[in-house]
N, C-alpha and C positions, 0 to 999 in steps of 0.2 A: 158325350163330352162333358168333362167336369168343369163347371164355371168356378173361376176363383173367387175366394171369399173376399169381401170389401171390408177391410178393417177401418176402425174409426179414424186410425191415423191417415190412411188413404183418403178417406171421405173428407177429413179436414183439409188435405191438401188441395183436393178438387174444389172444395168450397171457397178456399182462398184465392184459387186461380180464376174462378168465376167473379170474384170480387174485383180482383185486380184488373181483369179485362174491362171491367165497367169504369174503373178510375180514370180520371183525366190524364192526357199525356203532358199537357201543360198547364200550370197554374199561374195566374197573373195577378199579383199583389198590386192594387190600385189605391194609393192613399192620396188623400186631398184634404184641404183646409175647411170646406164648406160643411154645413150640418145637414141633417136628414131631410130637413124641409126645403133647402136650398134648390134652385132649379139646376144647378150644376150636378148635385147628387142624383137628382132625378133623371138627369141625362146619362149619368154613369150607370144607373141601374138599368136604364134601357139599353146601354151598350152590353152590359153584362148578360141580359136576357138574349139579345140578338147573337152574340158570340157563342154561347153555350148552346143555343138551339141550332144554329148553322153549322156548328162543328161537331154535330152529334155527340157532344159531351167530352170531346177531346180536349177542348180548352175549358178550364174553370176560371172564372174572374172573382177574386175575393176583394171586396170593398172596404176601405177604412177611412170613413169620413172622420170630420172633427179633429184632424191633425193626430189621429191615433198612431201614425207611422212616424210623427214629429211634423214640424213646420216645413214650409215649402221648400227651403234650402236643405233641410235634413233628408227629405224624401228624394230630392234629386242627387244628393250624395249617396243615398242608399241604392238607388237605380244604377248609378255608375259603378258601385261596389258589387252590385248583383244581388242585393238583399231585398230589394223591391223592383217594382217592374214598370209601373205607370204613375202619373200624377198629372195635375192641373196646375199650370204655371204661366207666369206672364214676364213682365219687364225684368224679373230676377234674372232671366236668361242672359242679360247683358253682361253679367259677370264673366260668362264665357264668350257670348257672340255680341259684339258691340251694336251690331245692326238691330238687335232686339230692343234697343233703347227706344225705337221709334214707337213702341208700344204704350209709352207714357209721355211723349212730347207735347206740350201745350199748343194747341192750334195748328197742330200738323194736319188736322182734317176738317174739313169744312162741315160735313154733316155725314149721316149715317151711310149714305149712297157713296160718298166718296172714300169712307173707309173701306166698304166692301170691294169696291173697284181695285183699291191698293191691294188689300189682303189677298183676293183672289187672283191677282194678276202677276205679273213678273216681279213686282217689288215683294210681294208675299212669298214668291219661290226663291227669291235671293236671301230673304231674312230666314226661311226655314231651312235652306241649304246650309247657310252658316251655323245654325243651331245644331243640325246633325253633324257637320264637320267638327265643330269646336266642343261640344257638350256631349256628343255621341247619343243624343237623344232624337228620336223621330218624331215630329209633328203629325198626328193622325187627323186631328179636327181642330177647329177654332171656334171660340164663343164670343159674340159681341159683348162689351161690357157697358153698363149704363154710363152715359155721359156724367162728368162732374159739373154740378152747378153750384153757384154760390148762394148760401141762405144768409139773411139779414134781417135788421128790423127797420130798414129804410129802402126805399125802391133804388135799384141800381140799373140804369138803363145805358149810361156812357162811362167810358173810363174816368172822367172827370167827377163822377159820383162816388168814386172810391176814395177821394182825397181824406187822408187821416184814418180811414177805416182799419181798425184793429182785426186783424183776420188770422185765424188759426189755420196752419197748414202742416202737412206731415214734414218730418226732418229730411227733405229732399232739397239740396241747393238749387236746382233748376226752377222748383216751385216758389222758393224764396224769392230768387232774382226775377222771375217772371211777375209776381205780384207787386214787388218793389217798382218795377217798370212801369206798371200801370197806375201807381200811385197810392197804393195801399200800404199798410204797415204790418207785413206777415210776421207771424210768431209760431215757430215749430213748438209742437206741444203734442205729447201722448193723446190718442184718440180717447182714452178712458178719462181724461180729464176735461174733455171739451165741454159736455152739458154742464157741468158746475161753472167753469168759466164764463159760459154765455149767461148762465142764470145770475151770477154776481156781477156781470158787467166788465169781467177782466178783459174780455175780448168782445167784439162787436158781431163777428160773422165767422162762418166756417164754409169749407166747400167739399162737397162728397157727392156720390151717385144717389138717386133717389132711394135706393134700397137701404142705404146707411141712414139717410136723414129720417126714414121711418123707424127703422129698428132702433135708433138712438133716441127717439121721441124728441127730435129737435123742433117738432111742431109746438112744444109746450114752451119754448123760449125764443122762437124765431118766427116772424110774420111772413117773410116773402121767400120765394124760391126764384131766383133771378137766372134765367135760362142762358148762362154763360156758355155751357157746353165746351169749356176750356181744354178738357181733356177728353178725347174720344179715344178708346182703346180696345184691346181684344186679349184673349188668354188662349193658351194652347193646351190640348190634351197631347200629352207626349208618352211614348213608350221608349224603353232602353234599346238602342240599336243591336247591342248583342243579343238581347232577349228575342228580338224579332227576327234577326238572322238564324236564330237556332231552329226556327220553325219551318216545316216544309212549305214550298209556294203556296199550295192549295189553303193552309190555314193562315198564312199571312194575308191571303186574299180575303179570307172570312174576317179577319181584323180590320182591314181597310173599308170593307163594306160596311160592317157594323159601325165603324167611326163615321163614315158618311151619313148613315142613318141617324146616328146620334146627334150629328151636328144639325141636321134638319129638324129633329125633334127638339132641341134646345133653343132654336131660333124661334119656334113657335111658341115656347113657353116664356122665352124673353119678351116677345112682343106683347103677349097677354099680361106679363107681370109689370112691364112699364106703365101700360094703361091702368092696371090695378093700383099702382103705387101713386100715380098722379092723381086719381080720383079719391084715393084714400086721404092724401095730404090737403087736397082741396076741402074734403069734408071735414077735416080737423081744424081747419080755418087758415091754412096757408094760401097766400096768393102767388100765382106764377106771374112773372114779369119777362116780358120780351125785352132783349138787349141788343144793341148794336154790335153784333158780333165781329163785322169787319173792322170796326174801329178798335175793338179789344186786340183782335189778332195782328192789326198793323202796329198797334203800340207795343205789343209784346214781342214782336219779331226780332229785335236787335238782341234782347236777353235771351231768347231761344237759341239764336244763331251762335251766339257767343259760347254756349254750353256744349255745342257739338264739335266732335272732331272731324277731320276732313272726310273719313269715310261715311260718317253719320250725316254730315251736311250734305254730301252727294245724294244721298237717299232721301233726305228732307226736301231738297230741290226737286228731285224726280217726282215725289208725291205732290208738290204744289203745281207741278206741270200737268197732272192728271185732269 
């Protein structure tokens, strides 16, 4: 029997076929705002590893940190258009799903345990369902965000201590109204201007999570971290529903399992990071002050309730009843 000669052209086709066989069936573009050192990105890397390993390479996850695909809203728009696939997003989702506003309502949650109970129960399911229905995004996992605390150069233990305090807040009407109701003098200001304004005495105080207090070096211009914990919130890792639906069930299962693993991994990193941040700020000279949170929450409640529509108010009351 005469064997056919294998020409270079035939060999090239054979090699191309072998390469194509090893290429991923699906590629997920995962863009987010955090930098490479942030625990959110570390969690995203963990997700990528688990998905690629457990799908036997059928799914490839491409990570784009540092807003490489645009800011939060840009990436959501890109997912909805089919040009990106995943992101990390929070209360911005209220632009589509009003119930997502609960992710940034002052004094909605008493503590971390209360937050977990809400997010992992029927209330969380309600919020996630509306996000999927209205934004066409499927929440895969959620990360707790560090609570926002007030920094200042005098101790703040009770609402009365806020009298006349010039306080920087983000340009969010609910934040302005809440701090006014507590007796402070809130001033919306770009975050980039806060350090200089504190240094020059234009403002007396600001409020942010410990991670931003550290990274912005507020320890150099503020003496106290007052544990107001006025906003406890979380953030979702989401995937486009259309993109998820295009995958066979066994690969969707890989995605969901990897997301659950990522959530547990990030939660461990979060706890370690909160402890590290507090120790670092204390070492830099800041003093942590316990406040009467119940008094703050009670005095802020009327301003908070006035900002909510009927649908949001119903959810807020359900959270309070937990």
